[in-house]
C-alpha positions as CSV (number, residue, x, y, z in Angstrom):
1,M,0.0,0.0,0.0
2,G,1.1,3.6,-0.4
3,I,3.6,5.3,1.8
4,R,2.0,6.4,5.1
5,H,-1.3,5.2,3.7
6,R,-3.8,3.1,5.6
7,I,-6.0,0.7,3.7
8,A,-9.6,0.1,4.6
9,P,-10.5,-3.6,5.5
10,L,-11.4,-5.7,2.4
11,A,-14.9,-6.2,3.7
12,A,-15.3,-2.4,3.6
13,V,-13.8,-2.3,0.2
14,L,-16.3,-4.7,-1.3
15,A,-19.2,-3.0,0.5
16,L,-18.6,0.4,-1.1
17,A,-21.5,1.9,-3.0
18,G,-20.7,1.3,-6.6
19,G,-17.9,-0.9,-5.2
20,L,-15.0,-2.6,-6.9
21,V,-15.7,-4.2,-10.2
22,A,-14.8,-7.9,-10.2
23,T,-12.9,-9.4,-13.1
24,E,-13.3,-12.8,-14.8
25,A,-11.0,-15.9,-14.8
26,A,-7.5,-15.2,-16.1
27,P,-5.5,-16.5,-19.0
28,A,-2.0,-17.9,-18.8
29,L,0.9,-15.4,-18.4
30,A,3.9,-14.9,-20.7
31,A,7.4,-14.9,-19.2
32,R,8.4,-11.3,-20.1
33,P,7.0,-8.5,-22.2
34,A,8.0,-7.8,-25.7
35,S,7.6,-4.7,-27.8
36,G,5.0,-4.7,-30.5
37,Q,2.0,-3.0,-32.1
38,T,-1.4,-3.0,-30.6
39,T,-4.6,-4.1,-32.3
40,G,-8.3,-3.7,-31.7
41,T,-8.6,-7.4,-30.9
42,A,-6.4,-7.5,-27.9
43,A,-9.2,-8.3,-25.5
44,A,-10.1,-11.4,-27.4
45,D,-6.6,-12.9,-26.7
46,G,-6.6,-11.7,-23.0
47,T,-4.7,-9.0,-21.2
48,Y,-2.6,-9.0,-18.1
49,L,-0.3,-6.7,-16.0
50,Y,3.4,-7.2,-15.8
51,F,5.5,-5.5,-13.2
52,D,9.3,-5.5,-13.7
53,K,11.1,-4.4,-10.5
54,N,14.2,-2.3,-10.9
55,Q,16.9,-3.6,-8.5
56,S,19.0,-0.4,-8.9
57,N,16.1,2.0,-8.4
58,P,12.8,0.5,-7.2
59,R,11.1,3.9,-7.7
60,N,11.9,3.6,-11.4
61,S,10.4,0.2,-12.2
62,R,8.0,-0.5,-15.0
63,L,4.4,-1.7,-15.2
64,Y,3.2,-3.0,-18.5
65,L,-0.3,-3.7,-19.8
66,M,0.2,-6.8,-22.0
67,K,-1.8,-8.6,-24.7
68,S,-1.5,-12.4,-24.5
69,V,-0.9,-13.8,-28.1
70,P,-1.2,-17.5,-28.5
71,D,1.8,-19.2,-30.2
72,A,3.7,-15.8,-30.4
73,R,5.4,-13.3,-28.3
74,D,3.0,-11.2,-26.2
75,T,2.5,-7.6,-27.1
76,V,3.0,-4.4,-25.0
77,L,-0.2,-2.4,-25.0
78,A,1.1,0.3,-22.6
79,K,4.1,0.9,-20.4
80,Y,4.4,3.1,-17.2
81,R,6.9,4.1,-14.7
82,A,6.0,2.6,-11.3
83,G,7.4,2.0,-7.8
84,S,7.0,-0.5,-5.0
85,G,8.6,-0.5,-1.6
86,D,9.4,2.3,0.8
87,G,13.0,3.0,-0.3
88,G,14.3,2.1,3.2
89,P,16.8,-0.6,4.2
90,R,14.2,-3.3,3.7
91,G,12.6,-1.8,0.7
92,K,13.6,-4.7,-1.5
93,D,12.8,-7.3,1.1
94,E,9.6,-8.9,-0.2
95,C,8.8,-10.4,3.2
96,A,9.0,-7.0,5.0
97,S,5.3,-6.1,5.5
98,S,4.5,-2.4,4.8
99,Q,8.1,-1.8,3.8
100,G,9.3,-4.1,1.0
101,W,8.2,-4.4,-2.6
102,L,5.7,-7.0,-3.9
103,P,6.9,-10.6,-3.9
104,N,7.7,-12.1,-7.3
105,G,5.0,-14.4,-8.8
106,S,1.6,-14.4,-10.3
107,Y,-1.4,-12.7,-8.8
108,Q,-5.1,-12.7,-9.6
109,V,-6.6,-9.3,-10.2
110,L,-9.6,-9.2,-7.9
111,A,-11.3,-5.9,-8.8
112,H,-10.9,-2.3,-9.9
113,D,-12.6,1.0,-9.0
114,K,-12.3,4.6,-10.3
115,H,-13.7,6.1,-7.1
116,Y,-12.3,4.2,-4.2
117,N,-12.5,5.9,-0.8
118,G,-9.9,4.4,1.6
119,G,-10.7,6.7,4.5
120,D,-8.4,8.9,6.5
121,Q,-4.9,8.7,5.0
122,G,-6.0,5.8,2.9
123,I,-5.6,5.2,-0.8
124,N,-8.2,6.8,-3.0
125,G,-9.5,7.2,-6.6
126,H,-8.3,4.8,-9.3
127,V,-7.3,1.5,-7.7
128,I,-6.7,-2.1,-8.9
129,H,-6.9,-4.7,-6.1
130,V,-4.8,-7.9,-6.4
131,Q,-4.8,-11.0,-4.2
132,D,-2.7,-11.5,-1.1
133,K,0.7,-13.2,-1.5
134,V,2.9,-15.4,0.7
135,C,6.4,-14.2,0.3
136,E,9.6,-16.3,-0.2
137,N,9.9,-17.3,3.5
138,G,6.7,-19.3,3.2
139,R,5.2,-17.7,6.3
140,T,4.6,-14.0,5.8
141,T,1.5,-13.0,3.9
142,R,1.5,-9.7,2.1
143,A,-2.0,-8.4,2.2
144,E,-4.1,-5.4,1.0
145,L,-2.2,-5.1,-2.2
146,F,-3.2,-2.5,-4.8
147,V,-2.1,-0.7,-7.9
148,H,-2.9,2.9,-7.1
149,S,-1.7,6.6,-7.0
150,E,-2.2,9.6,-4.8
151,M,-5.5,11.5,-5.3
152,W,-8.9,12.2,-3.9
153,P,-11.7,9.6,-4.3
154,E,-13.1,11.5,-7.3
155,G,-9.7,11.6,-9.0
156,S,-8.7,15.2,-8.3
157,Q,-5.5,16.4,-6.6
158,A,-5.3,18.0,-3.2
159,A,-4.1,21.6,-2.9
160,P,-0.4,22.1,-2.5
161,Q,0.9,22.1,1.1
162,P,4.3,23.8,1.2
163,G,6.7,21.7,3.3
164,K,4.3,18.7,3.5
165,D,3.9,15.5,1.5
166,S,0.2,15.1,1.0
167,P,-1.1,11.6,0.5
168,Y,-3.7,13.1,-1.9
169,R,-1.4,15.0,-4.2
170,W,1.4,13.7,-6.5
171,E,4.4,15.9,-5.8
172,G,7.2,14.2,-7.6
173,S,9.4,11.1,-7.9
174,D,9.4,10.5,-4.1
175,D,5.7,9.6,-4.4
176,Y,6.7,6.4,-6.2
177,R,7.6,5.1,-2.7
178,S,5.0,2.8,-1.2
179,L,4.4,0.4,1.6
180,G,4.5,-2.5,-0.8
181,C,1.8,-1.7,-3.4
182,I,2.5,-0.7,-7.0
183,K,2.3,3.1,-7.4
184,L,1.7,5.1,-10.6
185,S,1.4,8.8,-11.2
186,P,-2.2,10.0,-11.4
187,S,-2.1,10.6,-15.2
188,H,-0.6,7.1,-15.8
189,I,-3.1,5.2,-13.7
190,K,-5.9,7.0,-15.5
191,N,-4.3,6.1,-18.8
192,L,-4.1,2.5,-17.6
193,F,-7.8,2.4,-16.8
194,A,-8.6,3.9,-20.3
195,K,-6.4,1.3,-22.0
196,A,-7.8,-1.5,-20.0
197,G,-11.3,-0.4,-20.9
198,Q,-10.3,-0.3,-24.5
199,Y,-8.5,-3.7,-24.8
200,G,-10.1,-5.7,-22.0
201,W,-9.5,-5.7,-18.3
202,P,-6.4,-7.7,-17.1
203,T,-7.2,-10.6,-14.9
204,K,-3.6,-11.4,-13.8
205,L,-0.6,-9.5,-12.5
206,K,2.9,-11.0,-12.9
207,V,5.7,-9.6,-10.8
208,T,9.4,-10.3,-11.6
209,S,12.8,-8.7,-10.8
């Protein structure tokens, strides 16, 4: 989840008026993204999210919207700068809850919402909810995992607060830090929602490093 952000319990998430939109069963995932041209039939072959963690700079990682192409290399539909982890000493420890970046592996995309309200200091606006994940130690479960940004529930930005880092306003590259979720800039996550609406909503997230 986002840095200094508090996530509402899942039960509250699903109970929201207009709530999160559930996705359908997911197709198989490709190993890595490959560059290519988009087509209007992408949804027919299935789409998925692919997060490639940057070991040298976690705040400059990449999130891809991918088209699954049977018997061929998968196609990149969109690519975004993204971050995961708080940037601290355990920022690349996938078992460090609320500090480390997401564990590698495949996740089911559970739901998405354009107007999520996470409550006081919580995440808001455009969010994609993915399943919990047991990290590499086999014991620690990373929970309340989202792709999100920093905004108000309706998608707008908070007013500037000189000398303060607002959880509702994107102020620069430091905002790519998170408590483990994947974070995008507001314009990028809105673009991702538009692309997903055009090509078909992804039903899986694959995370690698």
